[in-house]
N, C-alpha and C positions, 0 to 999 in steps of 0.2 A: 402554497409553499411545498417544497420538495420534501419527500420522506427519505429517511436514512435507515439502513440496517447494518449492524455490525458484521463485518466480514472477516475480521482477523485482528492481529496485533503485531506491532513491531517487535521482533525478537533480537535484532541487531541493527545498528546504524553505523555505516562507514562514513565518517565525517569528511575525510579528505576527498572522496569522490561523490558524496551526496547521495548515497544509495542506502535504502532501508530494506531489510529482509522482513517480509510479512508472512506469518504463518496463517494460511487461509482457513476459514471455517465455512466459507461459501465460495462459489466460482467468481472469477474476475476476468475481464478482457480489456485489451487495448481499446481506448476510446471512452471507457467508463470514467465517471467522475467520482473521486474519493474525497473524504473528509478525514483528516488526521488530527487527533486531539489527545492532550495529556499534559498535565502541569500547566505551563504557560504557553504551550504550543496549541495552535488552533488554525489550520489552514485547509483550503480546498484546492484541488488540482485535477486536471485530466491525466489519465494514465497514457503516457506517450509511448512507452516501451517497457517490457518486462522480460526477465530471464528466469529460467528454471535450469539448475545445474549448468550455468554458464552458456546456455543456448537461448537465443531470442525466441519468444513464443508470442502468439496472438491472444491466447486464452489459457487460463490455469484452472484446475479443479480444486475443490475443497481438500484440505489436508496437505496441500502442496506448499512448499516454502518458495516464495518468489522474490526476486530482487527488483525493486522499483527505484527509478531515478526520481528523487523528491525535489520539489522546488524550494523547500525550506528544511532546516535541521529538525531531526526528530530524536527521540530517546527510546531505549528499550522499554517495552510495556505500553507505549502509546497505542491507543485504539484506532482502528481503521474502519471507516464506515463507507458503504456504497450509497451514493445519492441516486434515488430512483424517481 
């Protein structure tokens, strides 16, 4: 079974475009698999693209706020885990 470690939380979700802003506590890169959970939300997806300050990036460092295109809706405060 895969292990998970929390790497951040959703600080804002843009419903019309399906993008969540994640405040990272660990690094993250395109191709990683994440698990988003909170309330009734519970889904896993691959990180296909992400942005920092409206610029596409391949990886982000801890303490950065990144925009992620999410496969499902999320809410502020949802936890984001990296599947390792």
